[in-house]
Structure formats: C-alpha cells, structure tokens
KEGUNU-52626 format. One record per residue (C-alpha): residue in three letters; z, x, y; residue number from 1. Coordinates in steps of 0.1 Angstrom, whole numbers. Layout:
<nodes>
  resn     zz     xx     yy  resi
   ALA      Z      X      Y   NUM
...
</nodes>
This chain:
<nodes>
  resn     zz     xx     yy  resi
   MET    661   -206   -231     1
   ALA    653   -172   -214     2
   ARG    624   -167   -238     3
   ALA    610   -202   -232     4
   GLY    598   -195   -197     5
   PRO    571   -168   -205     6
   ALA    560   -188   -236     7
   TRP    556   -219   -215     8
   LEU    537   -199   -188     9
   LEU    513   -184   -214    10
   LEU    506   -219   -228    11
   ALA    499   -232   -193    12
   ILE    475   -203   -186    13
   TRP    458   -209   -220    14
   VAL    454   -246   -211    15
   VAL    442   -241   -175    16
   LEU    415   -215   -181    17
   PRO    396   -234   -208    18
   THR    399   -265   -186    19
   GLN    383   -247   -156    20
   LEU    355   -233   -178    21
   SER    350   -267   -194    22
   SER    345   -283   -159    23
   LEU    320   -256   -150    24
   LYS    301   -260   -183    25
   GLY    301   -297   -176    26
   SER    285   -294   -142    27
   SER    257   -319   -142    28
   LEU    235   -295   -122    29
   ILE    237   -266   -147    30
   GLU    219   -274   -179    31
   ARG    232   -258   -211    32
   ILE    205   -248   -235    33
   SER    209   -237   -271    34
   ASP    175   -245   -287    35
   SER    141   -228   -280    36
   LYS    123   -261   -280    37
   ASP    146   -275   -253    38
   LEU    140   -244   -232    39
   LYS    102   -246   -237    40
   LYS    103   -283   -227    41
   LEU    124   -275   -196    42
   LEU    100   -246   -185    43
   ARG     70   -270   -189    44
   THR     85   -296   -167    45
   ARG    103   -275   -140    46
   ASN     85   -248   -121    47
   ASN    114   -229   -106    48
   VAL    141   -221   -132    49
   LEU    169   -195   -132    50
   VAL    186   -190   -166    51
   LEU    220   -173   -171    52
   TYR    222   -156   -205    53
   SER    258   -146   -214    54
   ARG    274   -126   -242    55
   SER    301   -153   -245    56
   GLU    316   -183   -227    57
   ALA    343   -162   -211    58
   ALA    317   -137   -199    59
   ALA    298   -165   -181    60
   GLU    328   -180   -163    61
   ASN    325   -162   -129    62
   HIS    287   -166   -128    63
   LEU    290   -203   -137    64
   ARG    314   -209   -109    65
   LEU    291   -192    -84    66
   LEU    260   -209    -98    67
   SER    276   -243    -96    68
   THR    277   -240    -59    69
   VAL    242   -225    -58    70
   ALA    229   -255    -78    71
   GLN    242   -279    -52    72
   ALA    224   -260    -24    73
   VAL    190   -259    -42    74
   LYS    191   -293    -57    75
   GLY    156   -306    -59    76
   GLN    141   -272    -53    77
   GLY    153   -252    -83    78
   THR    169   -256   -117    79
   ILE    198   -235   -132    80
   CYS    204   -232   -169    81
   TRP    229   -215   -191    82
   VAL    225   -200   -226    83
   ASP    256   -187   -244    84
   CYS    242   -159   -266    85
   GLY    275   -156   -284    86
   ASP    270   -191   -299    87
   ALA    255   -190   -334    88
   GLU    229   -216   -325    89
   SER    218   -199   -293    90
   ARG    217   -163   -307    91
   LYS    182   -168   -321    92
   LEU    170   -182   -287    93
   CYS    184   -151   -269    94
   LYS    166   -128   -293    95
   LYS    134   -147   -290    96
   MET    136   -144   -251    97
   LYS    142   -106   -255    98
   VAL    177   -108   -239    99
   ASP    196    -76   -246   100
   LEU    233    -78   -240   101
   SER    242    -50   -264   102
   PRO    253    -24   -238   103
   LYS    291    -26   -233   104
   ASP    289    -30   -196   105
   LYS    263    -58   -197   106
   LYS    279    -93   -201   107
   VAL    252   -115   -185   108
   GLU    215   -115   -176   109
   LEU    197   -137   -151   110
   PHE    160   -144   -158   111
   HIS    137   -163   -135   112
   TYR    108   -184   -148   113
   GLN     81   -198   -126   114
   ASP     54   -223   -135   115
   GLY     63   -222   -172   116
   ALA     63   -184   -176   117
   PHE     87   -155   -172   118
   HIS     86   -143   -136   119
   THR    112   -116   -131   120
   GLU    147   -104   -139   121
   TYR    170   -113   -111   122
   ASN    183    -79    -98   123
   ARG    193    -88    -63   124
   ALA    229    -92    -50   125
   VAL    249   -117    -71   126
   THR    261   -138    -41   127
   PHE    257   -174    -30   128
   LYS    234   -165     -1   129
   SER    211   -141    -20   130
   ILE    206   -164    -50   131
   VAL    200   -194    -28   132
   ALA    174   -175     -7   133
   PHE    158   -162    -39   134
   LEU    154   -197    -55   135
   LYS    141   -211    -22   136
   ASP    115   -183    -21   137
   PRO    113   -164    -54   138
   LYS     85   -142    -41   139
   GLY    101   -135     -8   140
   PRO    117   -102      3   141
   PRO    155    -96     -2   142
   LEU    178   -106     26   143
   TRP    184    -78     51   144
   GLU    221    -79     44   145
   GLU    215    -70      7   146
   ASP    206    -35     19   147
   PRO    238    -13     16   148
   GLY    228      6     47   149
   ALA    230    -27     68   150
   LYS    267    -32     62   151
   ASP    275    -26     99   152
   VAL    249    -51    112   153
   VAL    263    -86    118   154
   HIS    241   -110     99   155
   ILE    238   -144    115   156
   ASP    228   -174     94   157
   SER    232   -204    117   158
   GLU    230   -215    153   159
   LYS    267   -223    152   160
   ASP    275   -187    141   161
   PHE    253   -173    168   162
   ARG    270   -193    195   163
   ARG    304   -183    182   164
   LEU    295   -147    182   165
   LEU    284   -148    218   166
   LYS    315   -168    229   167
   LYS    342   -146    211   168
   GLU    327   -111    211   169
   GLU    341    -89    239   170
   LYS    318    -59    231   171
   PRO    281    -58    242   172
   VAL    258    -74    216   173
   LEU    223    -63    208   174
   MET    206    -91    188   175
   MET    174    -86    168   176
   PHE    156   -119    162   177
   TYR    132   -113    133   178
   ALA    110   -128    106   179
   PRO    114   -116     70   180
   TRP     76   -110     66   181
   CYS     73    -90     98   182
   SER     61    -54     92   183
   MET     73    -42    126   184
   CYS    107    -56    119   185
   LYS    108    -38     85   186
   ARG     99     -5    101   187
   MET    126     -9    127   188
   MET    155    -23    105   189
   PRO    165     11     91   190
   HIS    168     26    126   191
   PHE    186     -5    139   192
   GLN    212     -5    111   193
   LYS    218     33    114   194
   ALA    225     27    151   195
   ALA    249     -1    142   196
   THR    269     24    122   197
   GLN    269     50    149   198
   THR    280     26    177   199
   ARG    305      7    156   200
   GLY    336     -1    177   201
   HIS    317      1    210   202
   SER    288    -23    205   203
   VAL    278    -50    181   204
   LEU    243    -49    166   205
   ALA    233    -82    150   206
   GLY    203    -97    132   207
   MET    191   -132    128   208
   ASN    161   -146    110   209
   VAL    148   -172    134   210
   TYR    115   -179    117   211
   PRO    126   -212    100   212
   SER    118   -243    121   213
   GLU    155   -251    124   214
   PHE    158   -223    150   215
   GLU    131   -235    173   216
   ASN    156   -241    201   217
   ILE    168   -205    199   218
   ARG    132   -192    200   219
   GLU    125   -212    231   220
   GLU    158   -203    248   221
   TYR    152   -166    244   222
   ASN    115   -165    247   223
   VAL    108   -153    212   224
   ARG     70   -151    212   225
   GLY     67   -124    185   226
   TYR     88   -104    161   227
   PRO    110    -86    165   228
   THR    125    -98    198   229
   ILE    156    -79    207   230
   CYS    180    -93    233   231
   TYR    210    -77    250   232
   PHE    242    -97    258   233
   GLU    274    -89    277   234
   LYS    304   -112    274   235
   GLY    281   -139    260   236
   ARG    256   -137    288   237
   PHE    220   -127    281   238
   LEU    209    -99    304   239
   PHE    175    -86    293   240
   GLN    154    -77    263   241
   TYR    151    -43    246   242
   ASP    114    -36    242   243
   ASN    112     -1    227   244
   TYR    100    -13    193   245
   GLY     90     22    182   246
   SER    125     36    187   247
   THR    147     56    164   248
   ALA    184     51    158   249
   GLU    191     79    183   250
   ASP    169     61    209   251
   ILE    189     29    205   252
   VAL    223     47    206   253
   GLU    212     65    238   254
   TRP    200     33    254   255
   LEU    233     15    247   256
   LYS    251     41    267   257
   ASN    234     28    298   258
   PRO    215     -4    291   259
   GLN    186    -10    315   260
   PRO    160    -38    317   261
   PRO    124    -30    306   262
   GLN    103    -14    333   263
   PRO     75    -37    345   264
   GLN     43    -27    328   265
   VAL     12    -21    349   266
   PRO    -17    -39    331   267
   GLU    -42    -15    317   268
   THR    -78    -17    329   269
   PRO   -100    -27    300   270
   TRP   -123      2    289   271
   ALA   -154    -19    296   272
   ASP   -143    -22    333   273
   GLU   -137     15    338   274
   GLY   -174     24    342   275
   GLY   -186     54    323   276
   SER   -216     62    300   277
   VAL   -206     42    269   278
   TYR   -222      8    264   279
   HIS   -198    -20    258   280
   LEU   -210    -47    234   281
   THR   -199    -82    226   282
   ASP   -203   -108    199   283
   GLU   -232   -123    220   284
   ASP   -253    -92    228   285
   PHE   -246    -68    198   286
   ASP   -276    -77    176   287
   GLN   -301    -76    205   288
   PHE   -288    -42    216   289
   VAL   -291    -25    182   290
   LYS   -326    -40    179   291
   GLU   -336    -24    212   292
   HIS   -321     10    205   293
   SER   -332     28    173   294
   SER   -301     50    170   295
   VAL   -267     37    179   296
   LEU   -232     50    171   297
   VAL   -206     22    176   298
   MET   -169     27    180   299
   PHE   -147     -3    171   300
   HIS   -114      0    190   301
   ALA    -83    -19    200   302
   PRO    -66    -15    235   303
   TRP    -32     -8    220   304
   CYS    -45     19    195   305
   GLY    -32     54    202   306
   HIS    -59     71    182   307
   CYS    -85     52    201   308
   LYS    -71     63    234   309
   LYS    -71     99    222   310
   MET   -107     97    211   311
   LYS   -121     77    241   312
   PRO   -125    107    265   313
   GLU   -144    127    238   314
   PHE   -166     97    231   315
   GLU   -173     92    268   316
   LYS   -182    129    273   317
   ALA   -206    128    244   318
   ALA   -222     96    257   319
   GLU   -227    113    291   320
   VAL   -246    142    275   321
   LEU   -267    121    251   322
   HIS   -276     94    277   323
   GLY   -286    121    302   324
   GLU   -312    136    279   325
   ALA   -349    129    285   326
   ASP   -356    126    247   327
   SER   -321    113    238   328
   SER   -313    113    201   329
   GLY   -293     80    204   330
   VAL   -267     61    224   331
   LEU   -230     55    220   332
   ALA   -215     20    223   333
   ALA   -180      5    219   334
   VAL   -167    -29    207   335
   ASP   -132    -42    215   336
   ALA   -124    -57    181   337
   THR    -94    -77    194   338
   VAL   -118    -97    217   339
   ASN   -150    -97    197   340
   LYS   -135   -110    165   341
   ALA   -167   -122    149   342
   LEU   -181    -86    149   343
   ALA   -148    -72    136   344
   GLU   -148    -97    107   345
   ARG   -186    -92    100   346
   PHE   -182    -54     96   347
   HIS   -148    -56     79   348
   ILE   -129    -37    106   349
   SER    -94    -32     93   350
   GLU    -83      0    111   351
   PHE    -89     17    144   352
   PRO   -109     35    155   353
   THR   -138     27    131   354
   LEU   -172     42    136   355
   LYS   -205     25    124   356
   TYR   -240     39    128   357
   PHE   -271     17    132   358
   LYS   -306     31    126   359
   ASN   -333      5    135   360
   GLY   -307    -22    132   361
   GLU   -295    -11     97   362
   LYS   -259      0     93   363
   TYR   -250     34     77   364
   ALA   -218     51     68   365
   VAL   -203     77     92   366
   PRO   -181    107     84   367
   VAL   -149    114    103   368
   LEU   -159    123    139   369
   ARG   -134    129    166   370
   THR   -147    154    192   371
   LYS   -175    155    218   372
   LYS   -192    184    199   373
   LYS   -191    165    165   374
   PHE   -205    133    180   375
   ILE   -235    151    196   376
   GLU   -242    172    165   377
   TRP   -241    142    142   378
   MET   -263    121    165   379
   GLN   -289    149    166   380
   ASN   -290    150    128   381
   PRO   -274    119    112   382
   GLN   -264    126     77   383
   ALA   -248    104     51   384
   PRO   -212    116     45   385
   PRO   -204    132     12   386
   PRO   -191    108    -15   387
   PRO   -154    102    -12   388
   GLU   -131    119    -37   389
   PRO   -122     96    -65   390
   THR    -89     77    -59   391
   TRP    -60     83    -82   392
   GLU    -68     51   -100   393
   GLU   -104     62   -106   394
   GLN    -94     96   -121   395
   GLN    -91     99   -159   396
   THR    -53    103   -165   397
   SER    -26     89   -187   398
   VAL    -10     69   -159   399
   LEU    -12     31   -163   400
   HIS    -24     16   -130   401
   LEU    -10    -19   -129   402
   LEU    -16    -51   -109   403
   GLY      6    -80   -101   404
   ASP    -11   -101   -128   405
   ASN     -6    -77   -157   406
   PHE     26    -58   -147   407
   ARG     51    -79   -167   408
   ASP     30    -82   -198   409
   THR     22    -45   -200   410
   LEU     57    -33   -194   411
   LYS     72    -57   -220   412
   LYS     54    -37   -247   413
   LYS     70     -4   -236   414
   LYS    106      5   -244   415
   HIS    108     30   -215   416
   ALA     86     28   -184   417
   LEU     89     48   -152   418
   VAL     69     30   -124   419
   MET     58     46    -91   420
   PHE     53     22    -63   421
   TYR     31     39    -37   422
   ALA      6     37     -8   423
   PRO    -26     57    -10   424
   TRP    -22     70     26   425
   CYS     14     81     21   426
   PRO     18    119     23   427
   HIS     49    120      2   428
   CYS     31    100    -25   429
   LYS      1    124    -25   430
   LYS     26    153    -30   431
   VAL     42    136    -60   432
   VAL      9    124    -77   433
   PRO      2    157    -96   434
   HIS     37    158   -109   435
   PHE     38    122   -120   436
   THR      3    125   -136   437
   ALA     14    156   -155   438
   THR     44    138   -168   439
   ALA     22    109   -180   440
   ASP      0    133   -198   441
   ALA     30    150   -215   442
   PHE     41    117   -231   443
   LYS      6    101   -237   444
   ASP     11    102   -275   445
   ASP     44     83   -274   446
   ARG     36     46   -276   447
   LYS     71     36   -264   448
   ILE     68     55   -232   449
   ALA     47     46   -201   450
   CYS     43     62   -167   451
   ALA     28     35   -145   452
   ALA     18     32   -109   453
   VAL     14      2    -85   454
   ASP     -6      5    -53   455
   CYS     15    -17    -29   456
   ILE    -13    -18     -3   457
   LYS    -36    -39    -26   458
   ASP    -35    -76    -18   459
   LYS    -29    -84    -55   460
   ASN      2    -63    -56   461
   GLN     20    -72    -23   462
   ASP     40   -101    -38   463
   LEU     50    -78    -67   464
   CYS     62    -50    -45   465
   GLN     82    -75    -24   466
   GLN     98    -89    -56   467
   GLU    107    -54    -67   468
   ALA    124    -47    -33   469
   VAL    101    -18    -25   470
   LYS    109     -8     11   471
   ALA     96     28     12   472
   TYR     69     49     -5   473
   PRO     71     63    -31   474
   THR     98     42    -49   475
   PHE    105     48    -86   476
   HIS    119     21   -109   477
   TYR    128     25   -146   478
   TYR    121     -6   -168   479
   HIS    133    -13   -204   480
   TYR    109    -36   -222   481
   GLY     97    -50   -189   482
   LYS    132    -55   -174   483
   PHE    144    -36   -144   484
   ALA    171    -12   -155   485
   GLU    177     12   -126   486
   LYS    162     30    -96   487
   TYR    151     66   -102   488
   ASP    164     88    -74   489
   SER    163    123    -90   490
   ASP    139    151    -85   491
   ARG    103    140    -78   492
   THR     88    169    -98   493
   GLU     73    171   -133   494
   LEU    105    187   -145   495
   GLY    127    159   -130   496
   PHE    105    131   -145   497
   THR    102    147   -179   498
   ASN    140    154   -182   499
   PHE    147    118   -173   500
   ILE    124    104   -200   501
   ARG    135    130   -226   502
   THR    171    119   -220   503
   LEU    161     83   -227   504
   ARG    143     93   -260   505
   GLU    172    114   -271   506
   GLY    195     84   -266   507
   ASP    171     64   -288   508
   HIS    173     90   -316   509
   GLU    211     92   -314   510
   ARG    214     54   -318   511
   LEU    190     54   -347   512
   GLY    210     81   -364   513
   ARG    242     62   -360   514
   LYS    226     31   -375   515
   LYS    214     51   -406   516
   GLU    249     65   -410   517
   GLU    264     30   -410   518
   LEU    239     20   -437   519
</nodes>
C-alpha cells in the first residue's frame, strides 16, 4: 500500500494536465489551425490576427492559458489562432509560413497578420496588458511599463487604481498624465523613471495614460490641457503642478526635496509689439509687401523658439543698418508662424528659425545666416547657397535604405540583416555612418547578408519605427529572415559590426558542416 500513493498521485497529475490543456485548446475564442488553406481563408476574412506557433502541445500550454484571457479582452477587435508545429499535419504549414523553432531555447513564436498579410513578429512583453494593448493598436508604441528602466514607476491603468493610490499612499506622489504619441512625454520619460529609482522609498513617481476618452473626468479634474501634465500630491491631496518639462532626473530629484508651486509667468511681449527696425508681416499684408520691396529677407519664427530668440537681436541690428542706408540693398522682415499659419503652410515652414529671400516677389533659397555681419553681407550681394551635400541615402554605398512598405519583404530574403534606425540630424548617427557603410561594403558580395538603414524621421517610416520599439538614435536590430532576433548593443565601429556578422556566418558554416557529417 505504501507504493500505491505515489503511483496514484502520478496518475492524477497525468490526468489533470491533459485535461487543463484540452480545455485551453477547446477555447472557443482561440482557433486551432492545421491547414494552409484554412489559415489563408482566416487571413482573408479577419484583419487583425495573432498566431501562436508552438513546437508541441506542451510547449504551447502557458501561452494558451494567457492568450485565452487576452482573447476575451479583445473579442470583436482581434483574432487569436494556434498552430501546433509538432503535429504532422501542421508541420508543412509552419514551414510554409517560415516559422523556425529549431533553436533549443525557442518553443513558440507569435506572428501578427494585418489586412491579410504578415505584419510583424510580436517581440514585446508576453503579458496580458501588453498583448491586449498591441492587438487594440498593432502600430502603436509599446506600453511605458515594458521599458525595463521604468520598473520603479507606478503604472496606473484605471481611475479606480488612481483613486486607490491617492487614498492609501503615505509618501508624496508625483503623477505624470501622458499620451502615448506625445513626443515631449517620450523625451521626459527616461528622466522621470530614473528619478523614480533614485527617490524610491521617499516619493512615488507614477504614470497614467489619460488620452483615452474614458479618462475625460480626470483630465477635467486636474486641468490636463496638454501632455505631459505632471501633478504633485501629498496624502492624497493635489497641491500644484510640476512644470519643468525640460528637466533631467537630477532636476526632478532636487525639486522633490523641497516641492514648490510654479512661479507665475510674466507674459512675453510679442516681437511685433516691441518696436524696432524689422517689419512684421501677416497673412493679409505679406504679398503686397514683397511686391512693393524688391529685396526682402524674411525670418519665420515662433515665440517659444530658443534659437529664434538668440538670433532676434542680430536680425534687429542688421535691419537698423540696412534700413538706415540711403541706397539700401534691401529690408528685413519677420513672420510669426504660429499666428500666420497660412504663410507657414504655404512656404512649408517646419522648423524655426527659417529664412526666405524674395527678389521682386520671387522666392529664393538662403544659406545659414545667424549674425548681423552675415545678414548685411548677404543682402548686399545675395548669392544662391552651394548645393547641399548628398544625404546618406543619395550616396552610392552597399547599405540598403528601406521604407515601411518594403522593409519586411526585403529582409525576408536575407538570412542575416543588421538594421540601423537613425535620424539624419542625430550627431551619434553621423559618427556611426562611415563605420556602418564600410561594414556594408565589406559584405556586399554575400547575398545572405544585409546592412540596412531606416530613416525614422520620414513619414513613411514612423509607424515602422514605433513597431520596432525604436526610442533612441541610432538603434541597431538584428533580423533573421525578416524576423527580429535581438538588439545589437556592442561596439558601434566597423570592427564591432564586422565581428558580429562574421560570428553569424561562422555559425552557419559550423551547422552546415555538422549536417554533412550526419549525411
């Protein structure tokens, strides 16, 4: 009888586990697919599909349990399917869909399909909240809490959780109300989360996405008129806002030592009301002015722009000299682009300050001018600026410059691809470009290798860069046949890049050698 206990227990475990798995497999909200025709039909009729590919039934168990709850939350918005690649019937389907579960540590893959086509490999946190957020907005940015550096920020998801935090928390609370698309929020988040770590135990730094309409009451209650809005609480009571949105982690930590309300701001006098020698033009009088003056240099500016404020005194001094000459070579004028939006749109003003030169009403390009001397010299002898240097993309190199609409298809054809996500204005990117270009040239004859680049500033690429969780420039990702494999964090030099790629190719040769030996 002593031996019967363990045997009975093992039998019970054997019975329970398959039963649990069977119930998960039987979930009416998770569709099991084994045939390529069924999958194609599904992708034709559903536009938001997440497919779990597993090495076996047992390997899928934990994911199926999680995805069953996700399926309930996204019912009517997304579809979840399961393909067991260990099943003889499904093995062909997995191969056809280029699912590679051969690495020992890889038991499952999650692929997302949108509007009938492959969209992306799911490489975000495998949690209920993250997957639900992804399926509700597949092109949206990752949740803030997915950032490992944000572990000390308290992430609030509901009004109930928000009220509970204020009611129970004894320590001071600094709450950031944000929107996931807000660029100012993204810039501030790394500093905010670093401050959360440094002040842990003394203060609570929390974040809450209040952009959804369900949080309209909170937005009204705390006067959220823009993002981010940061509010300071003590013992559940709102005291005042923190308004230093350009602050570093050190600034936040220092402020929390002695929290003070914002100082009342003295409204700035508009430049046009200050007097001076510069003419101030509007949507209504601009065309008439440039007709009446044969030579006009116009500065498009914004009141909040620091570079504009720095340039303004030089522009005024130059105007005073030019307008005081009997035979003046021209006049200087200014346009507040935040007020005169029709002019800003007409002349494609996207950054400040921007200079435009008008000769007899015709617009001409202007070189970079910033000082009184340069303004005067150029007005006395207007010259077209030298042609700009070719961009990285315009240069003849072996780097593949990709866009959102060809990124997936191009990388699917490459066994190993190292991709640099960058911004043309980024100084760190400019420093890396020669090294990355040299690496691409070194491997140009290897058809299985690609060194690719994505300009995240281009409109066509912004969704792609969000999907790939690009938060800083440059960011390097390694892809295997179009699927994200890992983030590259080694040396950003030609030697670092080439060593990384050579290691990959050496691994290929070793695997090929082993296969030949087996044969």
